[in-house]
C-alpha positions in Angstrom: 0.1 -0.2 0.0 1.5 3.3 -1.1 2.0 5.8 1.5 0.1 8.9 1.6 1.5 12.2 0.3 0.8 15.7 1.6 2.1 18.6 0.0 5.7 19.6 1.0 6.4 22.8 2.8 8.1 24.5 0.1 5.1 23.8 -2.3 2.9 25.6 0.5 5.5 28.2 0.7 5.6 28.9 -2.9 1.7 28.9 -2.9 1.5 31.8 -0.4 3.8 33.7 -2.7 1.4 33.3 -5.3 -2.1 34.0 -3.3 -2.8 30.4 -2.4 -2.5 29.0 -6.5 -0.5 26.3 -8.1 0.0 24.4 -11.2 -0.1 20.6 -11.7 3.4 21.3 -12.5 4.3 23.4 -9.9 3.1 20.3 -7.6 4.6 17.6 -9.8 7.8 19.5 -9.4 7.8 19.2 -5.6 6.8 15.3 -5.7 3.0 16.0 -5.8 1.7 13.8 -8.1 -2.0 13.7 -9.7 -3.7 11.1 -7.4 -2.4 12.9 -4.5 -3.9 16.0 -6.1 -7.2 14.2 -6.6 -7.4 13.3 -3.2 -6.8 16.7 -2.1 -9.8 18.0 -4.2 -11.8 15.5 -2.9 -11.3 16.2 0.5 -12.0 19.9 -0.1 -8.7 21.0 1.0 -7.9 22.0 -2.8 -9.8 23.7 -5.5 -9.9 23.4 -9.3 -9.6 26.9 -10.7 -9.0 25.6 -14.7 -7.6 22.8 -16.1 -4.3 22.1 -14.3 -4.8 25.1 -11.9 -5.4 24.7 -8.0 -6.3 27.1 -5.5 -5.7 25.8 -1.6 -7.2 26.7 1.6 -10.4 28.8 0.2 -8.1 31.0 -1.8 -10.5 30.1 -4.9 -12.8 33.2 -4.3 -10.4 35.8 -3.6 -9.5 38.6 -6.8 -5.9 37.8 -6.1 -5.8 34.3 -6.6 -7.7 34.6 -9.8 -5.1 36.9 -11.2 -1.9 35.0 -10.0 -4.3 31.8 -11.9 -4.4 33.8 -15.0 -0.4 34.6 -14.9 0.1 30.7 -14.2 -2.1 30.0 -17.1 -0.8 32.6 -19.5 2.9 31.0 -18.9 6.4 32.3 -19.6 6.7 36.1 -19.7 3.0 36.4 -18.8 1.7 39.8 -16.6 -1.3 41.6 -15.7 -2.2 44.5 -17.8 -5.5 46.7 -18.4 -7.5 48.1 -15.6 -6.5 44.7 -13.8 -3.1 46.4 -13.7 -4.6 49.7 -12.4 -6.1 48.1 -9.8 -3.0 46.1 -8.8 -1.3 49.7 -8.7 -4.0 51.1 -6.9 -5.6 53.6 -9.5 -9.0 52.0 -9.1 -10.7 51.1 -5.7 -12.7 48.3 -6.7 -11.5 45.2 -9.0 -12.6 44.7 -12.5 -15.0 41.7 -13.3 -12.6 40.6 -15.9 -9.0 40.0 -15.6 -6.5 40.8 -18.4 -3.4 39.1 -18.7 -0.7 40.0 -21.1 0.7 37.3 -22.9 3.9 37.1 -25.4 3.2 37.8 -29.1 3.5 34.5 -30.6 1.3 32.5 -27.6 -1.9 31.8 -28.0 -4.3 31.0 -25.1 -8.4 30.9 -25.0 -10.2 33.4 -23.2 -12.6 32.1 -20.4 -14.0 33.8 -17.4 -12.8 35.5 -15.6 -9.6 35.6 -17.7 -9.1 37.7 -20.7 -5.8 37.2 -22.7 -4.1 40.1 -25.1 -0.8 39.5 -27.1 1.3 41.8 -26.2 3.1 43.9 -29.6 6.8 43.3 -29.6 8.7 46.4 -27.9 5.3 48.5 -27.0 5.9 48.0 -22.8 8.8 48.1 -20.6 10.1 44.5 -20.8 9.8 44.8 -16.8 7.3 43.3 -14.8 6.8 44.7 -11.4 5.1 43.0 -8.2 2.9 39.6 -7.2 1.1 38.8 -9.7 3.6 40.4 -12.6 2.1 43.3 -14.1 3.2 45.7 -16.3 4.8 49.3 -14.9 2.8 52.0 -13.6 3.6 54.1 -16.8 2.7 51.3 -19.5 -0.6 50.7 -17.4 -1.5 54.5 -17.5 -0.7 54.8 -20.9 -2.5 51.5 -22.2 -5.6 53.0 -20.4 -5.6 56.3 -22.8 -5.3 54.1 -25.7 -8.7 52.8 -26.4 -7.6 50.8 -29.3 -5.5 48.5 -26.2 -8.0 48.9 -23.3 -11.4 49.9 -23.4 -11.8 52.4 -20.5 -14.7 54.4 -18.8 -12.6 57.0 -17.7 -10.8 59.6 -20.1 -6.9 59.9 -20.5 -7.0 63.0 -18.4 -7.9 61.0 -15.7 -5.8 58.2 -15.8 -2.9 60.6 -16.1 -3.6 62.9 -13.6 -5.0 60.1 -11.1 -1.1 58.4 -11.3 0.7 61.7 -10.7 -1.6 62.8 -7.9 -1.6 59.8 -5.9 2.3 59.8 -6.6 2.4 56.7 -8.4 4.7 58.3 -11.0 6.0 61.3 -12.2 5.7 63.3 -15.7 9.7 62.8 -16.6 8.8 59.0 -16.1 5.5 58.9 -18.2 7.3 60.9 -21.1 9.9 58.1 -20.9 7.4 55.4 -21.8 5.6 57.4 -24.2 8.4 58.1 -25.9 9.5 54.7 -26.1 6.6 53.8 -27.9 6.6 54.3 -32.0 2.6 54.4 -31.7 -0.1 56.2 -29.5 -3.5 57.4 -30.3 -3.7 59.9 -27.9 0.4 60.7 -27.6 -0.4 64.6 -28.6 -2.8 65.0 -25.5 -0.9 62.9 -22.9 2.3 65.4 -24.0 0.5 68.2 -23.6 -1.3 66.6 -20.0 2.1 66.2 -19.1 3.5 69.6 -20.2 0.3 71.0 -17.8 1.6 69.5 -15.0 5.0 70.7 -15.2 3.8 74.4 -15.3 1.6 73.2 -12.3 -1.6 72.0 -13.3 -2.6 69.6 -10.3 -5.8 67.9 -11.4 -8.0 66.5 -14.0 -10.1 69.5 -13.4 -7.3 71.7 -13.2 -6.1 70.4 -16.6 -9.6 70.3 -18.3 -9.8 74.1 -17.1 -6.3 75.0 -18.8 -7.3 73.5 -22.2 -10.8 73.6 -22.8 -11.5 77.4 -21.1 -8.3 79.3 -20.8 -6.5 78.3 -24.2 -9.8 77.4 -26.1 -11.0 81.0 -25.5 -8.0 82.6 -25.8 -7.7 84.3 -22.1 -4.5 84.7 -21.0 -2.1 82.1 -19.0 -2.7 82.1 -15.3 -0.1 80.9 -12.6 -0.8 77.7 -11.1 -0.8 77.1 -7.6 0.3 80.4 -6.8 0.8 80.4 -3.2 0.8 83.5 -0.8 1.6 83.9 3.0 -1.2 85.9 4.5 -0.7 88.4 7.4 -1.9 88.1 11.0 -5.2 89.9 10.6 -6.0 86.9 7.7 -5.1 83.8 9.7 -5.5 81.4 7.2 -1.5 80.5 7.0 0.2 79.6 3.6 -2.6 79.3 0.7 -2.6 78.3 -2.7 -4.8 79.7 -5.6 -5.5 77.3 -8.5 -5.1 79.9 -11.1 -4.4 83.8 -10.5 -4.3 86.2 -13.3 -2.5 88.3 -11.2 -2.0 91.5 -13.2 -5.9 91.7 -13.4 -6.1 90.8 -9.6 -8.7 87.8 -10.7 -8.7 84.2 -8.9 -10.0 81.1 -10.0 -10.8 78.6 -7.3 -11.3 74.7 -9.1 -13.1 71.9 -6.9 -14.2 69.0 -8.8 -15.7 67.2 -5.3 -19.7 67.0 -5.6 -19.9 69.1 -2.4 -18.5 70.4 0.5 -18.9 70.0 4.0 -19.5 73.0 6.8 -15.6 72.9 7.3 -14.4 73.2 3.9 -17.2 75.5 3.1 -15.7 78.0 5.8 -12.8 77.3 4.6 -13.4 78.4 1.1 -15.0 81.6 2.5 -12.2 82.2 4.5 -9.7 82.0 1.7 -12.6 84.3 -0.7 -12.5 86.9 2.2 -8.7 87.1 2.3 -8.8 87.7 -1.5 -11.3 90.2 -1.1 -8.9 92.2 1.3 -5.7 91.8 -0.9 -8.1 93.4 -3.6 -8.6 90.3 -5.8 -12.0 88.9 -6.9 -12.2 85.1 -6.3 -14.4 83.4 -9.0 -15.3 79.3 -8.5 -16.0 76.4 -10.4 -17.3 73.0 -9.9 -16.6 69.9 -12.6 -20.2 70.4 -14.3 -19.1 74.4 -15.1 -15.6 73.4 -16.8 -16.8 69.9 -18.4 -20.6 70.9 -19.3 -20.4 74.7 -19.3 -17.0 75.4 -20.6 -17.8 78.2 -22.8 -20.3 80.1 -20.4 -17.5 79.9 -17.7 -15.0 81.0 -20.2 -17.4 83.9 -21.2 -17.8 84.6 -17.5 -14.0 84.8 -16.3 -13.5 86.7 -19.4 -15.8 89.3 -18.7 -14.1 89.6 -15.3 -10.8 90.1 -17.0 -12.4 92.5 -19.6 -13.5 94.9 -16.9 -10.2 94.6 -15.2 -8.3 95.7 -17.7 -7.3 92.7 -20.2 -7.4 93.8 -23.7 -8.7 90.8 -24.9 -9.9 89.8 -27.2 -12.0 86.4 -26.1 -12.3 84.1 -28.7 -14.5 82.2 -29.7 -14.3 77.9 -29.9 -16.1 75.6 -32.0 -18.7 74.5 -29.2 -19.1 78.5 -28.9 -21.0 78.6 -32.5 -24.4 78.5 -31.2 -24.1 80.7 -28.3 -25.9 84.0 -28.6 -24.7 86.1 -26.4 -20.9 85.4 -27.2 -20.6 88.8 -29.3 -21.8 90.7 -26.1 -19.7 89.0 -23.7 -16.5 89.1 -25.8 -17.0 92.9 -26.3 -17.0 93.7 -22.9 
């Protein structure tokens, strides 16, 4: 009678490194054959994830285990990409239902839930894989998410780029280097402009949209981004920063993409506006809808104030202003 063979400690250590997932080949390398695996499955100690792929100790429902399973099914050089990599990098709060696994260009794998296997174009990505499970670098992840042909996405390129930079996952320089390595990129110009915008001071997706769609598109003067001021003792707000300052005309534009302020936030805004008023500055406040949905109206309001404060103009009409009947009146001051 053959003695029962249990998983070796080294095999269990490997499983823990892979979020509780093992392949039959890995088990065999540590002396655990198919009959022993069948016994473990029959006892409920192991669970079948796919042919030749197993989860131990109840790991089969864990997203990380499934991600590791996809990499193991993908074979050598497989790694996580797309929104799955974005989740692993902390750019998404919730894990995607479908797990994107990148495989070498000459490999073939059949898609089946929850895995979608996608062949990598040679040279498109940094050859390095990071983390466990292995995934694209944060820079390649962001650039892929900005390209709808590579990764269908529910967020705009601006959101992906600014989120990664705001959370200090990457830097403009590293993103630029990754972009330079790519021979093709559908949104190259847009990404390049965003990187430049961050360098000159834009710090959020809303600030980038304001810079592109409101300020530049309508010929407004260039405002200083994140302009700091040290307040006096009577102002009592400490060091403060203005999102956009048109210093020559003493106009401040504050941008807030949050859906609403709590009482403390509103009070803080009021104090900042009061400080600006003491300094002779006029403050205009805009949210996401103002900048994204009512872009032209916002531009005309800012432009109208600037014109009345000495800006020579002219306020320019963008392609979306064509149906706005009061453009000429506003532009004329």
